[in-house]
VOGU-3710 file (C-alpha; in Angstrom, 3 decimals, decimal comma):
1> xxxxxxxxxx> 39,433/78,688/-17,586  40,335/77,912/-20,970  43,515/79,724/-21,006  45,006/77,633/-18,004  44,768/74,206/-19,546  47,347/73,085/-22,113  45,995/72,397/-25,958  45,033/68,636/-26,827  48,036/67,010/-28,376  47,904/65,272/-31,840
11> xxxxxxxxxx> 46,003/61,577/-30,736  47,372/59,799/-33,803  48,139/56,756/-33,244  51,707/56,344/-34,635  52,625/59,640/-32,723  54,752/58,802/-29,453  55,004/61,276/-26,364  57,977/63,164/-26,800  58,074/65,174/-23,525  58,715/62,222/-21,044
21> xxxxxxxxxx> 62,053/60,799/-20,355  62,221/57,427/-22,048  63,671/55,470/-19,060  61,848/52,053/-18,992  63,056/48,992/-20,682  61,796/45,234/-21,046  62,513/44,140/-17,565  61,694/47,546/-16,243  58,014/47,412/-17,600  57,762/43,790/-16,788
31> xxxxxxxxxx> 58,502/44,948/-12,890  56,160/47,381/-13,103  53,032/45,044/-14,356  54,184/42,108/-11,730  54,856/44,550/-9,000  51,770/46,362/-8,980  49,750/43,110/-9,263  52,129/41,162/-6,451  50,535/42,987/-3,111  49,083/41,603/0,481
41> xxxxxxxxxx> 46,324/39,656/-1,708  48,020/36,534/-2,491  48,917/35,869/0,952  45,095/36,309/2,480  42,414/35,887/-0,171  42,554/32,248/-0,415  41,025/31,424/3,061  37,459/33,440/1,755  37,700/31,562/-1,281  38,388/28,216/0,205
51> xxxxxxxxxx> 35,212/28,723/2,499  33,078/29,718/-0,598  34,469/26,822/-2,911  34,665/24,162/-0,116  37,366/21,669/-1,989  40,947/22,517/-2,845  40,322/21,298/-6,754  37,805/24,052/-6,711  40,015/26,351/-4,896  43,064/26,073/-7,665
61> xxxxxxxxxx> 40,373/25,831/-10,434  39,231/29,201/-9,589  42,860/30,719/-9,621  43,324/28,939/-12,487  40,412/30,549/-14,324  42,017/34,294/-12,704  45,117/33,270/-14,720  43,223/32,189/-17,751  40,990/35,536/-17,856  44,005/37,481/-16,927
71> xxxxxxxxxx> 46,690/36,468/-19,522  43,996/36,621/-22,233  43,098/40,394/-21,391  46,967/41,248/-21,114  47,493/39,454/-24,485  44,562/41,595/-26,041  45,663/44,750/-24,256  49,201/44,302/-26,305  47,272/45,016/-29,838  46,260/48,298/-28,454
81> xxxxxxxxxx> 49,405/49,066/-26,156  51,555/48,729/-29,519  49,000/50,408/-31,854  48,476/53,342/-29,343  51,568/53,564/-27,419  50,542/56,855/-25,543  50,509/58,333/-21,947  47,025/57,130/-20,242  46,976/53,871/-21,788  43,522/52,288/-21,265
91> xxxxxxxxxx> 42,302/55,935/-21,177  43,375/56,130/-24,326  42,192/53,192/-25,889  38,595/53,680/-24,327  38,510/57,245/-25,800  39,918/56,119/-29,473  37,706/52,814/-29,683  34,483/54,413/-28,501  34,071/58,276/-27,644  35,897/60,938/-24,944
101> xxxxxxxxxx> 32,723/60,074/-22,755  33,730/56,529/-22,280  37,513/57,388/-21,787  36,457/60,054/-18,957  34,295/57,649/-17,374  37,292/55,024/-17,041  39,576/57,720/-15,682  36,975/59,694/-13,459  36,195/56,127/-12,019  40,392/55,454/-11,573
111> xxxxxxxxxx> 41,072/58,450/-9,545  37,974/58,680/-7,672  38,394/54,749/-6,366  40,355/51,718/-8,504  43,655/53,361/-8,383  43,259/55,476/-5,264  41,057/53,286/-3,095  43,466/50,572/-3,993  46,695/52,622/-2,694  44,705/53,328/0,341
121> xxxxxxxxxx> 44,218/49,928/0,729  47,617/48,690/-0,154  49,237/51,403/2,320  46,710/50,083/5,214  47,998/46,736/4,560  51,666/48,117/5,082  50,525/49,637/8,234  48,806/46,863/9,686  51,561/44,461/9,003  54,302/47,025/10,649
131> xxxxxxxxxx> 52,124/46,804/13,613  53,214/42,959/13,979  56,843/44,607/14,186  55,882/47,591/16,063  52,561/47,244/18,765  52,782/50,588/19,196  51,194/50,612/15,827  47,862/49,860/15,486  44,292/50,647/14,713  42,745/51,107/18,150
141> xxxxxxxxxx> 45,744/53,319/19,172  44,284/56,829/18,138  46,025/60,282/17,324  42,525/61,311/16,684  39,647/59,089/18,137  36,869/58,341/15,890  34,304/61,005/15,037  31,070/60,014/14,364  29,192/60,872/11,172  25,466/60,283/10,262
151> xxxxxxxxxx> 24,944/56,929/8,301  27,281/54,862/10,514  30,359/56,700/9,299  33,125/58,096/11,584  36,595/59,681/10,677  39,931/58,707/12,730  43,573/58,821/12,478  44,949/56,009/13,890  48,814/54,882/14,035  48,127/52,607/11,074
161> xxxxxxxxxx> 46,339/55,084/9,519  49,142/57,699/10,036  51,629/54,986/8,594  49,562/54,524/5,750  49,448/58,410/4,959  52,982/58,456/5,451  53,990/55,714/2,800  51,502/57,368/0,295  53,128/60,881/0,544  56,539/59,006/1,065
171> xxxxxxxxxx> 56,248/57,325/-2,262  54,523/60,195/-3,936  57,468/62,402/-3,140  60,432/60,353/-4,360  58,235/59,697/-7,600  58,017/63,451/-8,253  61,633/63,417/-8,402  62,091/61,552/-11,525  61,006/58,410/-13,334  64,514/57,212/-12,330
181> xxxxxxxxxx> 63,500/57,207/-8,493  60,462/55,177/-9,188  62,177/52,703/-11,352  64,982/51,653/-9,137  62,578/51,635/-6,243  60,082/49,512/-8,401  62,873/46,856/-9,486  64,559/46,603/-6,156  61,204/45,947/-4,273  59,585/43,902/-7,281
191> xxxxxxxxxx> 62,761/41,874/-7,297  63,024/41,108/-3,623  58,945/40,170/-2,920  58,751/37,898/-6,357  62,039/36,262/-4,650  60,276/35,988/-1,054  56,925/34,481/-2,742  59,419/32,148/-4,603  60,718/30,906/-1,379  57,366/30,632/0,542
201> xxxxxxxxxx> 56,410/28,495/-2,565  60,049/26,609/-2,018  59,866/25,970/1,734  56,190/25,022/1,520  56,869/22,365/-0,946  59,991/21,260/0,203  59,820/21,550/4,195  56,094/22,034/4,946  55,020/18,797/3,245  52,442/17,308/5,437
211> xxxxxxxxxx> 51,837/14,055/4,691  48,060/14,094/6,164  47,441/17,459/4,425  48,270/16,124/0,827  46,414/13,093/1,808  43,217/14,953/2,521  43,483/17,662/-0,077  44,441/15,596/-2,949  42,624/12,412/-2,651  39,531/14,119/-1,838
221> xxxxxxxxxx> 40,368/17,005/-4,603  36,907/17,304/-5,755  34,920/16,880/-2,738  32,804/19,392/-1,446  33,553/19,958/2,518  32,544/22,860/4,813  31,567/25,556/2,592  29,990/29,160/3,637  26,267/29,924/1,366  26,575/32,239/-1,438
231> xxxxxxxxxx> 23,252/33,075/-1,205  19,998/31,407/1,032  19,956/28,091/-0,068  22,752/27,827/-2,220  26,455/26,866/-1,811  29,001/25,029/-3,462  27,566/21,805/-2,670  25,830/21,845/-5,779  26,767/21,848/-9,245  25,112/24,857/-9,982
241> xxxxxxxxxx> 26,550/26,394/-6,478  29,978/25,750/-7,659  29,612/27,345/-11,053  28,218/30,356/-8,818  30,847/30,188/-5,831  33,674/30,112/-9,025  32,193/33,390/-10,448  31,830/35,180/-6,790  35,163/34,187/-5,558  36,870/35,746/-8,515
251> xxxxxxxxxx> 36,155/38,829/-6,709  39,560/37,774/-4,478  41,555/36,084/-6,985  41,240/37,959/-10,134  41,685/40,936/-8,390  44,237/40,015/-6,335  45,790/39,804/-9,711  44,696/42,997/-11,014  46,712/46,163/-11,601  48,597/44,475/-14,567
261> xxxxxxxxxx> 47,292/47,017/-17,255  49,096/50,249/-15,421  52,247/49,670/-17,643  49,934/51,067/-20,594  49,704/54,203/-18,602  53,303/54,906/-18,722  53,369/53,885/-22,325  55,095/57,478/-22,812  58,150/56,479/-20,586  59,015/53,063/-22,406
271> xxxxxxxxxx> 61,440/52,445/-24,876  60,562/50,988/-28,005  56,772/50,792/-26,620  55,446/48,970/-29,827  57,360/46,229/-28,601  58,235/46,358/-25,167  54,877/47,113/-23,534  53,094/43,700/-24,875  56,555/41,913/-23,941  56,199/43,070/-20,731
281> xxxxxxxxxx> 52,337/42,838/-20,513  52,680/38,444/-21,453  55,879/37,942/-19,523  55,256/39,765/-15,996  51,163/38,249/-16,041  52,415/34,984/-16,790  55,366/34,976/-13,994  52,942/36,199/-11,524  50,128/33,707/-12,292  52,126/31,197/-12,322
291> xxxxxxxxxx> 53,547/32,079/-8,824  49,834/32,275/-7,522  48,884/29,027/-8,334  51,977/27,600/-7,142  51,423/29,683/-3,958  48,126/27,800/-3,756  49,424/24,439/-4,095  52,011/25,275/-1,489  49,182/25,901/1,220  47,771/22,861/0,156
301> xxxxxxxxxx> 50,407/20,807/0,999  51,121/22,275/3,906  47,858/22,246/5,534  44,530/20,514/5,593  41,895/22,569/3,778  39,799/23,192/7,276  43,223/25,336/8,213  43,064/27,351/5,192  39,512/27,989/5,403  40,246/29,030/9,231
311> xxxxxxxxxx> 43,664/30,706/9,157  43,306/33,447/11,587  42,447/36,515/10,320  42,697/34,528/7,045  46,276/35,150/6,898  46,890/31,803/4,940  50,488/32,032/4,259  51,298/32,870/7,689  49,468/29,755/8,799  51,526/27,536/6,528
321> xxxxxxxxxx> 54,685/29,082/7,405  53,670/28,734/10,894  53,367/25,245/10,478  56,899/24,824/9,314  58,581/27,735/11,351  56,743/27,756/14,630  57,026/31,021/16,725  58,824/32,885/14,133  56,504/32,807/10,940  54,265/35,796/12,072
331> xxxxxxxxxx> 57,234/38,049/11,732  58,937/36,894/8,892  55,634/37,151/6,879  54,818/40,681/8,101  58,379/41,819/6,861  57,544/39,820/3,355  54,067/41,555/3,098  55,833/44,703/4,100  58,364/44,632/1,109  55,374/43,480/-0,988
341> xxxxxxxxxx> 52,997/46,395/-0,207  55,930/48,728/-0,277  56,832/47,730/-4,184  53,153/47,407/-4,927  52,093/50,898/-3,992  55,124/52,308/-5,645  54,000/50,929/-8,577  50,292/52,193/-8,370  51,497/55,610/-7,754  53,663/56,084/-10,568
351> xxxxxxxxxx> 51,700/54,708/-13,146  48,362/56,092/-11,858  49,284/59,804/-12,582  50,084/59,367/-16,410  46,553/58,427/-16,809  45,430/61,834/-14,990  48,010/63,424/-17,324  46,472/62,101/-20,292  43,152/63,279/-19,419  44,375/66,853/-18,196
361> xxxxxxxxxx> 45,704/67,034/-22,048  42,299/66,292/-23,440  40,983/69,117/-20,629  39,104/66,649/-18,886  41,151/67,070/-15,512  42,938/69,636/-13,347  45,218/71,546/-15,391  48,011/71,301/-13,706  47,916/67,471/-14,105  48,671/67,492/-17,544
371> xxxxxxxxxx> 52,166/69,529/-17,189  55,520/67,692/-16,580  57,660/69,275/-13,628  61,906/70,125/-14,142  62,353/66,369/-13,752  59,961/65,375/-16,618  57,081/63,702/-14,592  53,325/64,467/-13,989  54,035/65,950/-10,264  50,590/67,796/-10,117
381> xxxxxxxxxx> 48,972/64,773/-10,950  51,138/62,670/-8,410  50,210/64,947/-5,450  46,577/64,984/-6,454  46,170/61,183/-6,157  48,541/61,346/-2,896  45,984/63,432/-1,011  42,670/61,721/-2,700  43,995/58,286/-1,777  45,092/59,558/1,765
391> xxxxxxxxxx> 41,786/60,915/2,361  40,651/57,876/1,571  42,652/56,232/4,491  40,914/58,706/6,944  36,859/57,852/6,596  35,806/54,493/8,735  32,500/52,279/8,398  30,582/51,620/12,373  28,775/48,634/12,873  26,760/49,926/15,931
401> xxxxxxxxxx> 25,664/46,639/16,654  28,963/45,156/17,178  31,137/48,534/17,642  33,580/47,206/15,427  35,324/50,188/12,962  35,792/49,526/9,045  37,548/51,389/6,275  35,838/53,385/3,639  37,970/52,414/1,013  37,036/48,307/1,029
411> xxxxxxxxxx> 33,386/49,450/0,625  34,030/51,707/-2,368  36,678/48,879/-3,840  33,550/46,011/-3,225  31,461/48,786/-5,587  33,801/48,872/-8,336  35,052/45,278/-8,478  31,935/44,952/-11,322  32,832/48,674/-12,813  36,507/47,308/-13,269
421> xxxxxxxxxx> 35,074/44,358/-14,736  32,654/46,499/-16,991  35,937/48,760/-18,566  38,054/45,157/-19,222  35,183/44,179/-21,355  34,907/47,521/-23,139  38,546/47,758/-23,330  38,771/44,288/-24,858  35,811/44,869/-27,231  37,803/47,796/-28,549
431> xxxxxxxxxx> 40,149/45,485/-30,238  36,993/44,037/-32,470  35,771/47,580/-32,866  39,060/49,063/-34,062  39,710/46,272/-36,272  36,720/47,547/-38,239  36,925/51,225/-37,816  40,668/51,335/-38,484  41,509/48,370/-40,389  44,633/49,945/-41,626
441> xxxxxxxxxx> 46,018/51,708/-38,690  49,382/50,344/-37,848  49,394/46,840/-35,600  52,957/46,268/-34,709  51,767/43,513/-32,546  48,276/41,901/-33,362  46,212/39,825/-30,141  47,337/36,325/-29,982  44,373/34,042/-30,414  42,229/36,995/-32,198
451> xxxxxxxxxx> 39,247/36,725/-32,461  38,612/33,440/-30,140  40,768/34,401/-26,916  39,445/38,148/-26,656  36,001/36,733/-27,643  36,105/34,144/-25,034  37,328/36,767/-22,131  34,752/38,697/-23,079  32,099/35,982/-22,447  34,087/34,586/-18,680
461> xxxxxxxxxx> 34,337/38,169/-17,645  30,431/39,008/-18,768  29,468/35,867/-16,951  30,918/36,633/-13,793  29,649/40,020/-13,838  26,015/38,624/-14,477  26,191/36,369/-11,384  27,482/39,111/-9,572  24,571/41,260/-10,469  22,509/38,294/-9,343
471> xxxxxxxxxx> 23,973/37,236/-6,206  26,169/40,386/-5,007  23,675/43,457/-5,991  24,504/45,535/-2,920  28,237/45,881/-3,639  27,400/45,699/-7,665  25,113/48,315/-8,075  26,807/50,932/-6,431  29,702/50,635/-8,657  27,744/51,216/-11,612
481> xxxxxxxxxx> 26,388/54,230/-10,035  29,826/55,406/-9,128  30,650/55,231/-12,999  27,639/57,153/-13,728  27,737/59,884/-11,565  30,962/60,871/-14,067  28,440/61,510/-16,864  26,899/64,654/-15,121  30,609/65,949/-14,557  31,647/65,250/-18,412
491> xxxxxxx> 28,831/67,274/-19,452  29,545/70,283/-17,066  33,504/69,723/-18,129  32,945/69,746/-22,155  30,357/72,858/-21,806  32,454/74,931/-19,510  35,481/74,573/-21,652
//
């Protein structure tokens, strides 16, 4: 088995990967950041957030908190990216700041759920909105009807699931053809969907301006109206309840803006990575966060808060557009979200395989994932990622009481929200640790606002994590369990090699 594995490369922080094609410039890298962030969440999650928070002011505040946390994290990651511009990104940072175990646990969770589960979720979202255009694509139109398993689970293949798997297969294949294919798709679709989001904002602010909605939302900006309880006896109707609701609502906004770190995985293919990656992290996150906050302003000038809260199927953007262009909004938004999810998944698929490449080079993943094909991309890692992401599309959850089916990846993503936060906290903590343990290492870029801003991120993210542990334990502890399951796998790999 050892003979099949590639030798580990020199990991000196100043060493650059030379086996890749350095085809990503600043614009391309910024498109990876922005394109991986903009999926379907911004068009949907504000409904649930509005129900939790109960006021326009707190809804916008939640998105602003998300923006501050995301941009602060991105600026801190810039130091690590400039210091260690290696394929694998965050995996490498955790390995170098702490130990190979922490790097592996991140990579394990990334492959098992974070990256692949997100790819599956985005692909299913693409399929669902394709069903708006083609009614034959629906979650209850089965090629293979649900086969029930024990414990409230089932496996099926609906036409929506088929479209999702086909999308994953298509984008996996195009990315195996070389970086140029992935780059062109990413730039084209990210530019397009950014334009679509800007157009949605402009239409809402200029054409959708609803005097009654504006008066109701902004004259009673902080007033809490109809609100869902966060826990028995606790809601945003009290000051403490508002604090808890702000933290809990971050599971929607913070992770709608997630995946900005994916550019760090592709550092081996970025030109002048010491400069380009920190700049792309800053530009990409600032662009997307500004658009996300403005999109919510557009919702609030078009719709009263109650309409945001009660948007059919939580499709807030569709409801806002329907108020402006009755009859065609559903189709327009379906096309917009299909463009958005297509581009988002291309970025996720392109970047994820580079993390598995770095793990394989450390002999902590399948050996083939650590080799490049003739097009100088990690094709085996791309294929393995595609197979597992497709597999996550097929399992369903089943509620016997209502007879409704859900998606297993949705549960898994809920579980790893806490784990993802933990890894972000640890990675930014790595900035402090490496300043102490490697004070003389070259740092072409130093974290903006260090040590105050990185410390504030750690404090803010840790606070959210504590609140989730307290008020959402059912979807928080399983995330840590998924991470801990990687420990015996790591031990087995180290002993068997």
